[in-house]
Residue, then its C-alpha position, 0 to 999 in steps of 0.5 A: m818460084g817465090k820464096a815461102k813466107v817466113k812466120s813471124g810473131p810469137l808462134a815463129r819459134r814454136p816446135d813442130n807438131s810432131a810426136f817427138k818434138q811435142q814429147r808424145l812418144p810412148a814411154w814406160s814408167p816403172m812402178l817401184t813398189a816393195n814387191t819389185v824393189l825388195p827382191f831386187f835388193y836381196f838378189m843383188a846382195a846374194i850375188c855380191m856375197l857369192l862373188g866375194v866368197w868365191l874371189l876370197l877363196t881363190v885369193q887364199s888358195t895362193q901361197e906367198m912369202k915375203l922376206d925383208y932383207t934390208e938389214a937381215g943377216s949379213c946384209n946389215l953390213c952392206y946396209q951400213k956400207r951403202q949409207n956412204a955414197s963414196n962406197a957406191a962403186q964397191s961391191c957388197t954381197c950378203k946371204v939371208m936364210f929362210s925356210i918354207q913350211k909348206a911346198f909352193k906348188g906349180d909356177v912360182f914367181f920371184y919378185y923384188g919389192l921396194k917400200n916408200f919409193h915414189q915412182n909415181l912422182r910426176r917429175y920423175m915419171d916425165s924424166r925419160d925419153d921414149g924416142q930414145m927407148v924405141g931406138r931412134k938414133r937422133n934421140l940417142k945423141n940428142p936426149s930430150s930436155y925432159c931428161q935434165p939433169f940426167d941427159k948428159d954427163q959432166t963432160g957433155v956426153p949424152i947419156a943412154p938411157c937418159g932420165a931419172v927413171a933409168n938412172s935409179i934402176f934397181n940393181d940388186s941381184f939374187t941367187l937362190s939355193y935349196h938345201q936338200p936334206g943330206s946333200s949339198p945346196v942346189r941352185i934354183p934355176l930362174l927364167r929371166r927372159g919372157i917376163t915382160w909385156y909383149t907390147d913393151e918388148n916389141v913396141k915400146f923398147r927397141n935397140p937402134k939399128t945396128e947396120n952390121l955394127t956391134l951394140a957397143e959400136v952403136f952406143k959409141d959416144t954415149a955414156p951410161p947413167l951416172y949411178w950405173q956400174k956398166p953401160v947399157y949394152e953390157l947389162d946381161p953378160d950371159d945373154p947378148t940378146n938381152n942387152g941394150f934398151i931391150n934388157e928385160d930388167l930395164i923394161i920392167w923398171m921403166r914401167e913406173a909403179a902407181f904406189p910407193n910400195f910395189k913389187k916387180l917381177y925378177g924371174v920365174l921358177n924353171r921347172a925343167d929341173e926334176v927337183f923343182a918339177k912340182g914347184l918349190p919343196a918345203g925346206n931350208y933356203t938361202i938367198d945370195i944377194n949382190y947388195n947395190f941399191p941404197v934405200q937410206y936416202f928415202r927411208g925405204r925397205k927392200e924385200v923379196v917375194l915368192t908367190t904362186l898365182t891363180w887366174f885372179g892374180g896374186q894375194n890381193h884381197f881388195l876386190p873380194v873384201a869390196y864385194l863382201v862389204t857391198s853385199s853387207l850394205i845392200l843387205l842392211l838397206a834391204v832389211v831396213l826397207t823391209v821393216i819400214w814396209w812391214k810396219f807401215g803396210k803396202a798402202g801406207k795406212n798407218m801414215q794417214e794419221 
C-alpha cells in the first residue's frame, strides 16, 4: 500500500476538527453576583471564627509553668563557674525552689529549654554521620567528612558519635522534689523511657551489632566527643538498655530544632505513685540541677518547662490567632463589599452617570 499523502501548506498545522482540540467542550461559567459571593464570605468568616474560638479555648485549657534557672538561686555560682572553660570537667550542682498555685491535672510533661541556640544553622545540622548512628561498623571507625573537625580526637582516634550536633549535647540533669505539708520532701518520679519518636528509636538510631560482645567492646578504639564527660556506652548507668546510639536523651537532642528558642522533652510524670496519681498537686517544689551546659558563649538562657497537653498539643496560640485574624479580615471585606453593593445597587444604576 502506498503511503498517505502528507498535507502541506498553511493548513498542515491546523488542529483536528474535534470538540477537544477546537475547544467546544461543554463548560460551566459561574456568575459571580452579590447574592452568591457575599453569603459565602460571611459563611467563611463564621467558620474561621468558630474554629479560632474553639482552638483558643483548647489551648487555654492547658497549664504551663516556665522557670529560667540560668542564674536563679544557687545556680548563679555554677553560671559563673561555667564561664571558664577550664572548669568544664568539674561538677556543679544547684537548687531552685518554685511553687505551683493550681494543681496540674493529668499527664505532666517536663521539658528543658534553650534560648538563642541556633540548631538550625546548616553547617551545624550537616555535622553528623547518619550512617554511624544506624550502627554501621564501617562508619563507626571511619566517620564521615561532614563531621570535621569533630570526627577524630587529638590522637587520631575516631569519635563516636561524631559531629557538632552530638558534641554539643545538652547534659544538665534534674531531680524534682515535692514538699508535702508537714512531711519530708518526696522525689517526683519521671518516666525517662518511651519519650522519643518510634521511627527515631527503631529506624534512624541503632547500636552496632554486638555479636556476643559487650557494648563497651563494640565501641573499643573509639573516643567520646570532645566535650562529653563519659563515653556513649555509659550515658545511662541505671538502665543498660538505654546506652549507645539508642540513648533517648541523645536521640531527642539529635533531632534539631527549627528555631533558636526551643524546648525538648526530658521526662513524663510517673503517675503510678499515689501522691501523683492525679497529676502534680499545688504546693512547693524544688529542682536539684546538675549544672553542666554552658550558655555564656552564645548569650543563651536555660529553662525548665512543666506543662499539660491536649489533643492540640501545648500552649501554642499561633493557629487560633491566625484563624481569628483571618475571620476578621474576611468579615471586614464582606462588610465593605456589602456597603458597595447596597450603595450602587444590583444593576449598578447609580454608576451609569
